[in-house]
C-alpha positions as a Python dict, from the first residue, in 0.01 Angstrom:
ca = {
    (1, 'M'): (0, 0, 0),
    (2, 'F'): (99, -134, -388),
    (3, 'E'): (439, -228, -288),
    (4, 'K'): (413, -380, 34),
    (5, 'R'): (142, -624, -171),
    (6, 'E'): (399, -650, -424),
    (7, 'I'): (651, -769, -120),
    (8, 'Y'): (434, -992, -48),
    (9, 'R'): (412, -1175, -366),
    (10, 'A'): (766, -1209, -355),
    (11, 'I'): (740, -1380, -34),
    (12, 'G'): (466, -1608, -218),
    (13, 'E'): (765, -1689, -519),
    (14, 'L'): (1020, -1781, -304),
    (15, 'A'): (808, -2007, -104),
    (16, 'Y'): (721, -2141, -442),
    (17, 'V'): (1074, -2230, -502),
    (18, 'I'): (1178, -2389, -214),
    (19, 'A'): (852, -2612, -167),
    (20, 'K'): (964, -2707, -575),
    (21, 'A'): (1311, -2750, -520),
    (22, 'G'): (1485, -3137, -481),
    (23, 'D'): (1127, -3266, -562),
    (24, 'S'): (811, -3206, -692),
    (25, 'L'): (572, -3002, -524),
    (26, 'R'): (290, -3237, -276),
    (27, 'L'): (-21, -3176, -98),
    (28, 'E'): (133, -3197, 244),
    (29, 'E'): (357, -2896, 88),
    (30, 'K'): (96, -2655, -57),
    (31, 'K'): (-97, -2689, 322),
    (32, 'A'): (164, -2617, 478),
    (33, 'F'): (287, -2282, 279),
    (34, 'M'): (-71, -2183, 324),
    (35, 'A'): (-106, -2217, 709),
    (36, 'I'): (259, -2046, 753),
    (37, 'V'): (172, -1792, 565),
    (38, 'E'): (-155, -1725, 749),
    (39, 'E'): (-2, -1741, 1059),
    (40, 'E'): (260, -1473, 934),
    (41, 'L'): (179, -1284, 740),
    (42, 'R'): (-200, -1231, 876),
    (43, 'F'): (-391, -1028, 640),
    (44, 'D'): (-179, -973, 367),
    (45, 'A'): (-189, -1338, 308),
    (46, 'W'): (-369, -1393, 69),
    (47, 'A'): (-85, -1203, -214),
    (48, 'A'): (151, -1472, -150),
    (49, 'E'): (-100, -1736, -152),
    (50, 'S'): (-201, -1630, -489),
    (51, 'R'): (152, -1585, -628),
    (52, 'F'): (205, -1986, -483),
    (53, 'E'): (-126, -2085, -631),
    (54, 'I'): (-58, -1945, -1014),
    (55, 'L'): (304, -2026, -996),
    (56, 'D'): (222, -2409, -913),
    (57, 'E'): (-124, -2425, -1115),
    (58, 'K'): (-39, -2205, -1389),
    (59, 'V'): (265, -2105, -1487),
    (60, 'H'): (513, -2371, -1351),
    (61, 'P'): (860, -2130, -1404),
    (62, 'S'): (1167, -2293, -1404),
    (63, 'L'): (1286, -2238, -974),
    (64, 'E'): (1593, -1974, -1090),
    (65, 'H'): (1333, -1749, -1335),
    (66, 'A'): (1084, -1738, -1031),
    (67, 'Y'): (1397, -1684, -776),
    (68, 'N'): (1535, -1390, -977),
    (69, 'E'): (1124, -1268, -1049),
    (70, 'A'): (1116, -1227, -628),
    (71, 'L'): (1460, -1084, -636),
    (72, 'H'): (1380, -821, -899),
    (73, 'E'): (1026, -752, -678),
    (74, 'F'): (1212, -727, -395),
    (75, 'R'): (1474, -465, -558),
    (76, 'L'): (1202, -225, -699),
    (77, 'H'): (1042, -197, -359),
    (78, 'K'): (1377, -173, -163),
    (79, 'D'): (1211, 158, -29),
    (80, 'Q'): (960, -33, 99),
    (81, 'L'): (1201, -407, 188),
    (82, 'T'): (1250, -318, 595),
    (83, 'P'): (1468, -516, 788),
    (84, 'E'): (1108, -670, 915),
    (85, 'L'): (1016, -763, 583),
    (86, 'K'): (1315, -917, 542),
    (87, 'E'): (1327, -1088, 837),
    (88, 'K'): (980, -1214, 779),
    (89, 'T'): (1078, -1348, 454),
    (90, 'I'): (1346, -1556, 590),
    (91, 'K'): (1121, -1667, 901),
    (92, 'V'): (817, -1780, 619),
    (93, 'V'): (1046, -1927, 351),
    (94, 'K'): (1280, -2120, 663),
    (95, 'K'): (933, -2242, 793),
    (96, 'V'): (843, -2395, 440),
    (97, 'A'): (1148, -2552, 418),
    (98, 'E'): (1112, -2719, 738),
    (99, 'A'): (767, -2839, 612),
    (100, 'C'): (947, -2965, 300),
    (101, 'K'): (1145, -3281, 241),
    (102, 'K'): (1462, -3141, 298),
    (103, 'S'): (1743, -3140, 0),
    (104, 'E'): (2108, -2979, 2),
    (105, 'V'): (1865, -2748, -305),
    (106, 'K'): (1624, -2638, -54),
    (107, 'D'): (1949, -2566, 171),
    (108, 'F'): (2119, -2391, -104),
    (109, 'I'): (1851, -2170, -213),
    (110, 'F'): (1813, -2075, 157),
    (111, 'D'): (2125, -1979, 225),
    (112, 'R'): (2178, -1768, -145),
    (113, 'L'): (1855, -1601, -4),
    (114, 'E'): (1992, -1490, 303),
    (115, 'H'): (2283, -1345, 147),
    (116, 'D'): (2078, -1175, -103),
    (117, 'L'): (1841, -1013, 149),
    (118, 'K'): (2180, -892, 320),
    (119, 'A'): (2332, -772, 4),
    (120, 'L'): (1960, -536, -32),
}
């Protein structure tokens, strides 16, 4: 299902934002992200992983741009964005944040994400 794949890609984009926020993206954070999405998204992890890698290796968007792009995808496919997928998004992003160096920026982004997801 195309819409669900786009939601998983948006999850990867949000994970990129949270991992990159506050400092540069380190190898440990990338490895943590990969392990977390494998565990949480299982067979659909590839969609999130590919988005994360493209952003990190090729695109290098601003955090604000990447965040807004992910939310745009959620809005486009909100009929497919079930409460379970919202919960999974929060869980993945929170685990990535916990695996990364703590910062106020990460906390702010996570709080913003929780608010924005509730509004959808």
